N, C-alpha and C positions, 0 to 999 in steps of 0.2 A: 414699108418701110419702114427701113428708121430717122430722125433727122434733130434737128436739135431746133430749139427756137430761147429769145430772151423769157423773159419772166414777167414780164410788163406785153411780150406777145399773145403769150397764154392767156393771158386777162381778158385779154381782153373779146382774143379769140378762143374760147372756151370749150366753147358750143363744136365747135368744127373740128380745136381736138381731141374733146370725145369722140364725137362721128365721127373721123379716121382708125383709131384705134376701133371701137368697134365693128364697123366693115371694112375696112383694110386692113385691121392688125398691126395699123399700124403703132410705134414702138415712138413714143418722144419725150426728149429728154431738154428737163427746160434747164436754163442758167441765167446766174445774178449774177452784173460784172466778172463774166469772161468764162464762170466757172459755172461748172455739171451741181444743181443740187436736190433738183429730182428729177424720178423719173415717173412715166406715163403710163402704164400695158394695160393689154386686158386683163380681166380677171379671174378667165382661163390660165394664163401663161405665168400672173401674178397668184394664186392654187397651186399652181404645179412648184412656180420657186419655192417657195410656204412649205410642198410636204417632201421634195429634196432635201430642205435645212433641217425640219422636224427628225427627216432619218438617217440625216450624218451628224447628229446631233442624239441619238438615240446609240448608232453606230457609238462614236468615240465615247460615251456610258456606261455602255459594254463594255468595251478595250481597258474602260479608266479600271473597273470593277474586278475583273479579273485578272488586272497586273494589280491591285490595292497590297501586293505584296512587296 
């Protein structure tokens, strides 16, 4: 479940937030002054995002080297 909470609520309920992410695969957006500043997601999702980002950066690098002329 994706939900949004304030930074104060996140600080007061960090254990519950982490349990939700771990056991229910929650995705929690943390806001400060009504603006999103961070997200808490499972390590599995985070690792997938990092892996995909690195793959895209590698592709961009390869395309730049092929088109260097």
